[in-house]
N, C-alpha and C positions, 0 to 999 in steps of 0.2 A: 331746573328738569335734568341737565347734564350733571349736575352735583348729586342730585340723588339717584342716578344712574352708576356714578361712580361707587358710591357708597355702598349700593345695591349688589357691584360686583366684589366689593371689599367684605361686604358678609357673607357671600357664596364661597369666595376662597378661602376665609378664615373658618367657616366653617365646615367646608372640607377638609381642611389643615386639621381641624380639630376632630373629625371621626377618623383621620389616618393615625391621628397622635391615642387615639384610644384603641386601635386594633392590635390585635397579639402581633409582637414582635416580628413570629415569622408571618405574618400577614399584612405586612407594613413596608411597602419599598422604600422608605425613606429611613429605614432600619435596615442596614445590612453588617453593622457589627456595635458592640458597646463594650468600653475599654479596651478595645483592639489597640496594640502598638501600630505606628506609620510602616507599611511597607517598607521593604529594603532588599536590597540585593543579597542574594545568597553568600554567604559568608560565615563562619565559627571564628569565635575569641580565642585565642593562644596567649600563653604566660610567656611563651617566648619565640623568638625572630624563628629560633631552629625549626621549632614546630609548623611554624606558620608558611615556613619555605615550603616543607614536606607537603604541608596543606591535606594529611588526612587528619579527618575531624575525630577518628577513634582516638588519635593518639593527644588531643587535648584533654589537658587536666579539667576543662572547663566546659566538656559535653559529657553528657549521661543520657543513653536511648532508654526510652521508655516502651518499647516495641516489646513484644511476647505475649504471654496470656495475661488477660483482664476478666474480670468478673461480669457478667453481663445478664441480661434480661431485657427481653423483647416483648411487645406489645403491637397488638394490630392497630391500636389508635393513641393518641398524647393523653386522652382521658382516663384511658386504661392504663397507662404505664406509671411507674412506683412517682409519689408526690414528694416522699422523704427520705430517699434512698441518698442522697448526699449528705445526710447528717452523720457527723461521727459515730452517734451511737446505733445506725441503720446497722444490721448484720445481713452482709451478702455472701455470707458463708455456702448457703445452698442454691445459691445462682450457678448459672454455666459458666464456664471457662471460652473464651474466644480468644482468637489469635487476633493482633493487632501489629501492622494492618491488615485487614480482610475487608470484604464485602460480606454483609451478613446473610445475602441469600443465599451464596454460596459455602456456607457454613450450616445450612439447615434452618435457616430463619427466615420467613417469609417469600416472595414470588419475584424472581427475575424477569424482568418485562424487557423485550426489544421491540421498541415502536420507533419510525423513521420520523414522522412529520406530525401525527397525532402526540396529543398530550396524554398522558401514562395514565391518568385518572380523569373522575368528572365528579362534579360540573367543572367545565373551564370557565371562570370566573377570576379573573385579576384582580387585586393581589389573595383572592381567598381559595384555600385548599380545603380538599373532604376532611371534616371533622370525623366521618365514620370508616374512612379507609386512609388512615396516615402513619404505617408502622414508625415505631419508636423503638430506639434502642438506648438501654440505660447501660453506662459504662464505670467501671469502677476498677481504681489502681491505685496500690498502695507503693509509696516509695521513701525511701530517704535523701536527706540530702548529704553527700558526699562532706567528709570532716574538713578537707580544705576549701571548701565555698563557705565558711563563715565569712561573715561581713559581705558578701558579694551580692549582687543584683542577681535575680535568677528569673529567666524566660522560659515559659511556656510555649513548645513549637509545634503548632499540628501542621502536617504538609499539605493534607487535602481531607475535608471531611464531607461528605454528602447528606443531605444538603445544606441543614442549617444545624447549630448545636449551642446549649449553653453548657459555661464549664464553671463549678464547684471545687473549692480547694478548702480542706477541713471546714466543710459545713457552710464555707460561706460563698456567695455568688463573686464570680470572677468577671465575667463577661458571655456576650454572645458573638457570632458571626456566621455568616453565610459565603456563598461562592466556591462552589466544589472542588474546584481546581489552584486555589491560589492559598499560600499560608495563611494562618491566623496565628499571631503571637500573643500573648499576654505578660504582663509583669506580675508575678504571684509571690514576689518579695516577701510583701507585710502580710501575706498569708501563711506562710510556712512557720512550722513550729519545730521543736527537737526531737530527734526519735522520728516516729513514723508518720508519714504523711498520707491525707486521704484526697485523690483526684477522681471526681465525678464528673460525667459528661452526659447530657442529654440529648441524642441525634434523633431529628425529623425528617423522614423520609423527604416529604413533601415539604415547601415553604413557598412565601412568594418568589424568594429565588429561582425555583424551580420553572416559574415560566419564561426566566432569562437562560433556561439550560434544555432547550428542548434539540437538542442534537439526536443527529441517527447513531444511535449506539445503544449498547444495554442502560437500561436505569436500573444502575446497581448502589446500594447504602452502605453507610458506615464511615469507618477510621478508615481511608484507602490509601492513606500515605504516611509517612515514618512520624513518630511523636518523639521528641525529645526535649531536654530540659538543657540551657546552655547558661552559663554564668559569667558574668561581665564585672568589672570594677563601677563602681558609680560614678566615675566619670569616665566615660567610654566613646569608641567610635560607633556612633549611630548609624552611619551609612557612609560610601564612597560610590563617586560617578567618575568613570575613566572613559576619556575620549582621545583617540590617537588621529592626527589630522598630518593630513600627508600634504606636502607642497604641489605646486602644480605640475611638475614633472615624476610626480609618485615615487620620490626615490627617498628624501629626507621627510622628518616628520617633527612634530611639536606632542611631547607627552602632555597630555592634562588631566588635571585630577582636582575634583572636588569634593572633600572631606565633610560629614556632619557629625559636631561634635557635641555631646551634651554632657552636661555637667551637674549632677542631682544631689551634689555635695554643699555647704555653705563656704568651700574652703576656695582662696584665691591661688588661682592657676598659675601666678607669675612663673615664667622660666619654662614652662610646661611646651611642648613642640608636637609636631607632627612631622612625621618622617617619612619618606616616601623612597623605597630602593627597588628597582628593576634587575631580575635575574633572566639570563638567557639558559638554555635548555641544558647547557653544562653547569650550573650553578653559578655563572658568573657574573659580576655587576656589570651592567653596560653604564651606568650613570658614572660621569666624573667625579660628582659628588652626590649624596642623597638630597633629595629634595625636602625642605625646610620650610615649616610655618607655624609662627608663634599661634597657640590654642586659642588665645584670646582674640585674636585676629580673625580667626574663625567663626568663635561664638558670638561677637559680637560685630561681625561683620554686617556693613551699612549698606542699604539698599537705595540709588537715586530714586526722586520724585518721580523721573521723567528719564526714559531712556532703558536700553537694558542692561542687565547687571552681566558683568564677565563670567564666564563661565570659567574658566580656571583658576582655581585658589594656588595650585602648587602647578609648574609647567618647567618642560625643559626642553630643548632643541637635542633630537637622537638623530645620528648621521647614518642615513642608510642602514635603517634596521630590516632584520628578515620579514617579508609581509606575509600577512596570512590570507589564504585564498582556500577554495573547499578543495586545491589540487596541490597547493603549498600550506598546510596548516603551521603554520611556524608558530609559535605560541611563547610567549615571555612572562615571568611568575613577578607580579606584582605583590611588593608586601608591603604594608601600611601601619606605622607603629607609632604607638601615642606614649610620649616619656615625658616623665615629670624633671622637676629642676632640678636634681640631680643625675640626670642621662638616664635613668633606669625604665625600663619598659613597661610600662603599666598594662599594655595591651598591645597584640599584633593581631592582624587579620592578613587574608591574601587572597588574590586570585588569577587565574590566568587568565592572560588580555592577548591580542593580537593587532596586528598595524594594519590596517586597513581602511580603506575609502569607498564608501557605496555612492554612486550616483545616476541620477535618471536623467538623462539628458538626449538631444537628438533622436529622440525617439527610439532609445536605446536604454539598457541597463548596463553599467558601466561597475567593474570592482578594480580598483588598482588602475584605472586608465586602460581595462581591457574591456570589450563587449562580449556580457555574458551571455549564455543559454541557460535555462535552466529545466534541466532534467529531472523532473519532480515527480514528488509522490505525496499522497495523502496520508497521513498515520495516527491512529488511534492508540492510544495507551490500553493493551490488550493482553491479557494471558489466556491461552485456553483452559486454564484451571483456576485461575486463582481472579481472572476477569479486569477489573481497572486496576489490582495490584500488581504491578509490574515490576520483578525484580532486576538487579544490574545483569545476570544473565542473560534475561531476554533481550534488554535493551542493547547488550552486546552483538548479541547473533544479529538481531535486526540491523544495527547500524554496519556491521561487516558484510550482509546481505548486500544490502544498499549498494555499498561501495562495489562489493564485486560483479554487481548487475549493474555495473554503470550509470548509478543515479547520482545526481551531485546536489540534491534540494528535499526540503520534504516543508511540509505544511502542517503544524501541527493542529490539524482537526479534532475538533473544533473548540479547543480550549489550550491554554498553557499546560504541556506534558510535565510529567516529574521532573525536577531541578537535574537530577544526574543526566537526563537525555541530552541536555544543551551541552554539557561538558563534555560528551562524547562527540558529541558533532562540532566542537570548537576542536577537540584532539584530532580526530580521526578525518573531518573535515568536510561537511555537508553546510549548503547553506540554509538557512532557516528561517521562513515566514511564522512568526511567532503570533497566534490567533488568540484574540480574547474570548473567554468563557461567554459568550453570547450567542444564543439562538432561540427567535421567539417564532421559530416556522407555523407553528399551529394557527397564531395569532397574526401573522404576516407583520405588516410596521406597525401596529395599533399602538405597541408601546414605545417605539421610538418617537413617537408623534405627541408623548405625552408627556408634560415636563412634570409630574410627578414622578416619573421614571428617570430622571435625569441624572442624579447621584447614585442610583444603581449602576447607570448604563457608564457612567464616567469614572467610577470607583474600580470598575472592573479593567477598564483601560490604565488606570493610574497603578492599581496593584500589578498588572503583567510587566509592565515598563519597568517600574524600580524593580520589581524580583529579577529582571531578564536584562538589564541595561548594559552589563559589562560583557556580555558574551559576542565573541566578534563575529561567531557563526549566525548570529543573527543580522538579517540584512533588511529586513521588513516586519513592519507592524499591522497586524491585519484586525480591524475593528470587530471580529465575528463572521458570523455565515447566517444568512436567510433570514434577515428580520426587518425586512424593507428599509426605506431610506427617510430619514426624519434628522430632527435639529437635534436629538441625543448622539445620533450618530456624526453629526457636524460636532458636535462639542466635544467628544472623543477626540475627533480626527484634529481639534483646533489646540488640546490641550497637547498631545503628543508630539504635534510639530513644533511646539512651543520650546516644550522642555527637550526634546530629541531630534534636532535638523538633520542628524547624520545617517539617517534610513528612511526610506520610501514607507508613505502609508497605501495600504490595500483595503478595499472591499466591496466585493462584488455586489452588493446590495445596492451599491451607488451609483444609479443608473434609470435613466428614464425611459416611458415605454414610448416614445415618440423618437424622432432623429436628433433629439437635441442631446449636444454633449455630454459625457459624464461631468457631474460636481468636481469644481476644483479641487477639493479637499482632498482626493484620492490623487495619488501620484502613478498609478498605473490604470489602465483600462484593462478591467476584468471581467470575465465572463464564463460561464457554466455551461458544458454539454450544447454551447451554439454551434452551429453548424461550421465546416472549413469554409467556404465561401462568404458565410457572413463575417466572420473574423478576419480574414482576409481584408474585406470591403471597410472594416474598422482601420484597419492596419493601414490602410491606403486613405483615408480621411484627410483630405489635406486642412481640415479646420482645426485638428488635431497634433499635436507632438509628441505624445505619451506614450512609452511602452504598452504593447497589448500583450495580455495572456489568458491562458484558460487555468482558471485555479481549480477547477475540474474538468476533467475529459477522459476518454476511453474508460468506460463504465465496466468495471473487470468483473461483473457479477458471475459466477458460474464459469464454463465454456466460454470465454469471450475475449476481451481486446483485440479484435480485427481492426483491420483498417488503419493501425497504427504509424506506418509508413506515409500513409496519406498525410496525416497530420504533420509530420516532421518534415515531409515534401515541402508543403506548405511555410512552416516555422522557417527553412534554412532559406527559402525563398527571397521571403518577405522581412524587410530590415525591421520594422517595428514590431516583429512578434518575437516575445523573448522566450517563449517554452509552456511550459504548463506542469499540472500536477495530475497524476493519473488518480484516479478513485478505483480502489484505494490501495495500502499496501497488503493488509493480512485481512484473511475470512474471520469473522469475528466469531466463529465458533464456538462452544463452551462445551466443556466435557460432562457427560451427562450419562447413566446407566440406563439400559431399558431392564424388561422387568428379569431378563436372564440373567442380569448382572454384566452385560457387556457395553463396553464405552462407546459410545457414539458423539458427534458433533453435534449439538444442539443448537437451534435457534427460536427466533419470535414463535409463540406458541407451545413450545416443547415442554415449559414450566409449569404451563395450564395459567399463563400471562393471557387473559381473554382480549385486552385491547394489545394487539402485535402487527407488526408488519412481515410476518412470516419470515422467509429467506432473505430480505432484503438487504441483511447486513453480511451476507455471504459473497464479498466481489473484491477480494483481493486478488493481488498477483503471487500471495505465497498462501498455503493453507493454515490453519490453526496452530499447527507443531511446528511452523516457520520452516515447511518443507518449501522449495522452491516450485511454483506451478509452471506448465508449460509458457504460460502468457510472459513468465520472468525472462525467459530465455529470448523471447522475441523484443521485451525492453532493452536487454543487454546490448544485442547487436545494434539496433536502430541507436542507441544512446553511444556508442562505443567512440573514444576519443581519438580516433583516426580512420582512415579508411582507403583503400586501394583500387586502383582502377586499373582496367589493360591500356597501355600504349601500343604495343606490338607483340602479340602471343607467340609468333615464329621467333621473335628474335628474343624472346624471355624479358622485355621491358614493360615495369608497372610503373604507375604514378602513385606516390604515397603522400597524402594529405594530414597533416599534423592537426586535430580541430582542437587541441590544447589549448589553453589560453597563458599558460604561464611556464609549461614542460616540456622540454626537449623531447622526442622519440629516442635519444642516448639510452634512456631508462628501459626500452623493449631490445629482446632479441627480436630477431626477424626470421620464422621457421618458413620454409617451404618444403611444398611435396605435390610431385607430379602421380596421381594414380590413373590405374587403368582397372576399370570395373571395381573401383575402391579397393584395390591393391597398389600400395607405394611402389613406385619403380625407381624413383629418382627422389632426392629429396638434400637438403641444405640450411645451413644457418647463416645469417648476415648478423653479425655482433656489433658492426659498426655504422649502426644508424645515426644520423646527426641533423636532424632536421627540427629546426626551430619551432616554436607556436606560430600556427596560423601559416604556416608554410609548406608547399608541395614542391616535391621532388622526385624524379625520376630514378627508380632503382633497377638495377640491372640482376635478373634470377640467372643462374649459369646452370639451365637445366637443356638438354637436347630434345627436340621432338622426337617421338617414339616413331616406330613402324604402325601403323594403324590398322588394326583387325576389323572387319566389319563385324556391326553390332556390338561391340563395345564402346565403352563412354570413357572418356579421358576428362581431366580435371587438375588444375592449378590450386593449391589453397595454402593461402599466406597468414600465418598467425603470429599476432604480437605477443611476447611473453615477457613477463616481469623478471630483470637479471637478477633483482634482489628481494629480500622476504621486505615486507610493508607491514605495518598495523593489522591491516586488513587480508592479507592474502600471503603466500607463499610463494618461492621463487617458483618462476614456472607456469603459474598462473596466467591464462590467457585471456587478456582484458580486450581483445578485438580480434577479426579476423576477416577474409572476404575469399571468395570462390569464383572461380572463372571456368567456364568450359571452353576445352578448344575445339570449335568446330571441324566436322568433317561432315561428309554426305550421308555415311552409312552407320551413323550411331544407333540409329533403330532400324534393323534391318527385319524383314519380315521372314523369320526363320521357319522352316518346316522340319520337323524331326523325323527322317527317315527311318521307315521300320525295316529289320532283317527279320524281325519274329515270324511266327507262324502264319497262318489266317485266321481271320477273326469269324468264330463262330457264333450265329446268330439264332437266337431263339425268340420268335416274333408271334404272340398270342394276340386275343382282344384288348386287352388291358396294359399289357407290358411288349416291351423291348429289351432284349437282352443281349449284351456284345460280349463274350468271352474271350479272352486271349491266356499266355503262358500266367501272367501273373495278377490280372484286373479282370474284374466282373462291374459291368458298366450296366445301368437299366437306365430305360426311359417309361415315363407315365405316358401312354397314348392318350388318356381321356384328359392329361392337363398340358401334354407336349412340353414337360420340363425334366431335365434329368433329376433322377429321383434316388439312384443309389451308385454307389464308388466303390469297391473293394478292391484291396490290394492283397495277395495271398490271404483271402478271406477275413482282411480285418476291415472293419467297415470304415471308411474314410468319411463318406457325404451321409449324413443321416435324415437329411430333410432332402425337399424338393428344391434345387436350385432357381430360385425365383427371381423374376423383377423386382426391385424395389425403389421407390420414389419418394422415400420417406424418411425420418431420422428422429430418434428420440429426441424430443423438441428441448432447446436450450432456454434457458433464462431469457435471453432478448426475443427467442421464437415466441415463446408463451408471454411474457409481460409486455412487451413491446408490438413486434410486427405482427402479434397473434397469427403466427403461420396455422393454427388449428382452425382458424376461421377462416382466414385468405385463401389459404392453399390446401383446405383440408381434402380436395379432391384427389390428390394425391399421394393421400393415407390408405385409401381402399382400392386405389389404382390397381395394383397386380391382383388383388383377388378378384377384380370385375373383369377379368381379361376373359375373352372368351373364344376358344380355340377355334380358328376356321379351318385350317389344314394342319395335314401332319405328313409331310412327303419322308420317304424313307429313299436313297440311292446306295445300293450295296454293290461293292466291288471285293473280290478278295483280301484285299490289302487296306481298302478304305470303305467308311461307311459315312454317306453323307445325309443329314437331317436337316429340316428344314420347317419351323413351325411357324403359323401366321395365325395373328390373334386380332382381332377388334377389340377396342376399347369401350367399354359400356357407356351409355352417358357421355361420352368423349368425342366422338367424332373424330375417332384418330386409331391408327393401326402400330402394331408390333411385331415385329420378327425375331425369333431367335435362330441362329443355326449352327451346325455342328460339322467337324470333320474329326471321326474317329479311326484313329491307326490302330492294328493289332498289339502295338507293345502299350496301350493306354493312353496316350497322347489323344489329346481332343483339343482343337481350336474352337473357340464359344467367340460368335459374333450377335451382336445385339442392336438392333435397330428400329429407333422408334420414329413415326412418322407423323405429326401431327396435323389434324386435319382441321379442328376449330381453332381459331385466333384468339378466341376469349378465353382460352385456358390460362390459369396463374402460371408463376414460373415455378420451376421443379425445385422442391428442396433437396433432391438427389438424383442422379442417373446411375444406375446399376445393379449388381445381384447380391442377393442375400440367401443365406444357408446356413444350416446346422450340419457342424462337423463333429469328430470325435472329441472328448472332451480330453484324450489322449495328445492330442497335436498343441501341446504347449507352448513348443520352443518355434519360435518364428524369426526368421532372418528376412532381411530386405535391402534392396538396392534402390535408394531412393532419397528424398530427404529425412532427417533425422539428425539424433536419436529420439530427441522427443517428440511428443504429439505434434501435430502442426495442419492449418489448413490453408486455403487458398488465398486468405487473405492475412494470415498470420505465421507465415513461412519463410520469414527474412532470416528469423534467426537458428534456422534448419539448415546445416549443411548436405550436401549429396554425397554418400556413401554408403558404405555395407555395414549394415548394423543386424545387432541382436536382441531380441527380448522374450520374454517369458509372458504370455499371455495374461494370466491371472494376476502373477507378481506384478508385473508391470504395467497393469491396466491403473489409467488415470481416473480414481476415486473422486469424483468432485462431492462436495458435501451434500449437495441435492443431484441425485443420479442425473442422468442427461446424457445427451452424445457425447463421445469419447473416443481417446485413442486412434485419431485417423492420421494416416502418414501420407504426404502427397507426392506426386511426382516419382512415382515407385516403378521401376523398370522391370525388375523381377522379384518374388519372395518365395521364399518355401517355411510350409507350414508343416513341423515334422514331429515324431513321438520321439521317446528316448532312446530309440531302436533304428531312427533314422528313417523312420517310414512315414511316409504322406506324401504332400505334393509339392510340387515345383511350379509357380504360375509367372508366365511371362507376359508383359504387356506388348502388343504391337504399336502401342502409343503409351505414355505414361498415364498410369493406374491412380486411383486414391484407394488405401487400402486400410481396413481396421480388420481386429479381431476382437470379440468380447467372452468373459466367461458368462456373461448371462443374456438374455434375449432382448430384443428391442423394446418389448412390453415391459419387460422388468424395468428398463432404464427410464420408461415414460411414466411409470404407474406409479412406482416406490418413492419415498420422500426422504430417506435417510439410508447411508448407506448398510448400517447394520441390517436394514429389514431384505436387502437382496436376498434372492433365496439361491441356494447353491445349487448349480443346474448340472447334469451328465452331459452336458453337449457344449461345444463353442460357436457361438455366433459369428461366420466369417462373411465381410462383405467386401466384393471383388467390385469397385467402382468405376468409373468412365471418370465423375466430379461429383462434386458436393458442392452447395453453395457456401460461401465464408459464413464467418460467425457474426462478424457485424460488432456493435456493443458503444457506436457513439453515446446512446444512452441505453436504457433499458424499459423506457415505458412508454416510448412512441415510435413510429414507424422509423426514426432515424436511426433506432435499433437495427435495421435490416444491414446486412453486408452494403457495401458501395456499388455502383453499377456492375465496373469489372468482374466483380465475385459473385454475380447471382447466374441463375441459370434460367435464360429467355426460354419461353414456350417455342422450341423450335426443334429441327431433327436433329438428333442425334444418333453417332452409330460407333461403336469402338469393338474391339478384338483382342482377346487375350488368348494364350495357350497354356494347357495343362499337361507337366509331365508327372507320371509317378515316380515318387523316390523309394527304391527298394533297398534296404539294408545290405550291405557287403556281403553276409552271410548267405543271403538269397541272390 
């Protein structure tokens, strides 16, 4: 019986494998490559050592780019695609031209799709993909082999093709490949002919590989990375792996190199050698002698039947090399040469390497013996016009911005990025968490627990590690994203750990639903969007000693990224918490034109994609055009590598902490300034900072305390500026700053503007109360009790009633997560439902006092507005909300909203700035005197929403070009914004381009507004944290309006 059962299992397994073997290649998880060359590190063959040292592939006689125009034919299905286009006799002259690299959807073929977790096709039935909806692209390129490539081996390289493709050369099938984000290489030597050669590619939008690529980004197709030919000799360096092992004191190192040599000839290689040189940044060799190894010893390496094989085939001690870190990205140029018996160079290759050691121990992350925090961000390959095709200019801008805004780490979410990105991270100094191209979000953990998919999982890990293994910037390998947990992930981890034990392994999906510790095959405990208290608890679980991090946190969708300081307070207070990666770097909007030809940023659904996740890919800290969002300035401040605090403000003594791990603060100058109401009254520079890494030193600032003037504010601001130009910023760039208010009792005085003008003329009828003076005309609607008109010299300033406002145009966090429109909806109409109970007027010759009292319909609460008006047009406004019911929800906002003249474009304020800020996102905003234009400087989020607020405003001016308008002073800090749109506009329209041009400006003079939140955007955790909410309680505030009249009047 037992034998029968075993035979039965064998038969079932055999039948299953037989069925799989009969599948189409693109629907067979066992097939992910046919005739592909083994994965290898990124390098190019050079004929000379000189060109290898330069390392620019376009200088190599063995490199030939195939980028540019190709012939192209698109079909809606595989069946409809051309079946014989690869044959030499097939004429493609009438086909379209398409750029390579490019995503064909952005070139006018098919539909760009954005979806988060839902697969972009139906039915979802792995490994099968739809036959009636699988767009297919046929590409043809003719090329000639350079004359000097005669008798050379020729490799065809594809940097990335989505999602699967076949290759033919001169009518003969060469091979097949899957994995959209790793190279596919084919040896095409035997397929080539003299003269013109025909290269044909058939690309399938969907394949079984698509089930492993369910990432939250645009689903775009085609050849999206470079294509080139590479020539090599027939005995060649197939690959090489470099390690730099530091000693226990992190001073001296051992350079270890393991090359792979392939001999495709019958030639005996006696006397052939591999030679390794190492050059510093000045081109000087740092090895006493080149490292040498007999080629035969490498090719014929013997492996023991038990025990480990020694990694290094060539090694050398290197005395105290310059170390690589994100702060000190010191690189060396390793050149590996294949030489024949006559010492002639047959081939040379090169790679930039760095000496560094990564460890996870004692619950922390260590680089070169120093405890590291990861100020990280998740980054997709994205360009607003070309989608997944990212040129070097875009990458350079990304990395410069990351460095300028104090990010030190990036997670390549959720696939290996373009190889050039890693070279830039090596050069500029960014820690990289390199992530495998693996996500099965729509299927959960189904495939990681299916052994038929084991090889497909494993190959994606192997391909990533092999390609990227020599980059010093990569400190960890990630097994993918949101794909459940199972033996296939464990297999990936096992292979990587054995092959490359020099980096940590990460995978957030490796966790249990109960209190069980994360499995041992991950070296860090990783979470996404888990609350701060829960992650703090993980970091203090005595059963575990691994570092803890957020691989995703601070979901920056729309106007978001509140509470960031709270995350970092927790990280810095808990030893095992090593930082996190914000989601994410860039809004993934794509340029599209509306019916009038006007460009706008499109998101899910805008291209007619019926399966879509709307604007859920608009969650970056920079806009699609790489302009920093206000949130980026919050990151910059919180991540800054130094901080200052007050010791004795009366004596000018501050304490400066150097958060750097490797750099002295001597590279910065400390500039200080003392300001009175935003005007600099004293300033100075300290050019002699000498503060070692992780050291705190007291510094004396030689200012003198001023004579304080009642009602004025006094601040000390210290800025840390670069002394010299760097790769990523110019001399004078501010890396960090801190600001301290000099406290005294009367910084907020209850100013009364005394009038010497004539008396107030009062016109009082049944509906309207008018107050006239020399330059102003002020009106109240007696039916509503609201200030309804304000004119200066017959110019309309106030165009609508100045009404209470408890609402805001809902943000993405408000809409999707905390459901403000549902849970706090009563406040949206609260102002419209005010019932005027009493309207009192008390008038004197030079003072009119008005008090309007209201009941709040269906809210059992009271509201009161009072005004004091002087003859010169000064008004003191006081608002008082008195809740009756304790059951009312939190308030989104407490303030006043009105429409003012569209000519009042010029805004000046004394408060937090210069960029937009909110109560839970204002650490990066300094107190000062700022100016902006309402329309030009309005923050246009890709999907319109609440915007352009400023907090802690002491006063502001809103003026036209003749300096006529209002000066508004708070009797306590105000929250202020001005929009060129209505609140309804910002809540109704879905794209910037749809916003109508209004003939007014919406002015908000608020006491407070709730924070932005953003721990996530889909649960109640999206709400702002408790300190930044407006509880239902009594609120009151006051401010004064003073008319600004141009000097000519």
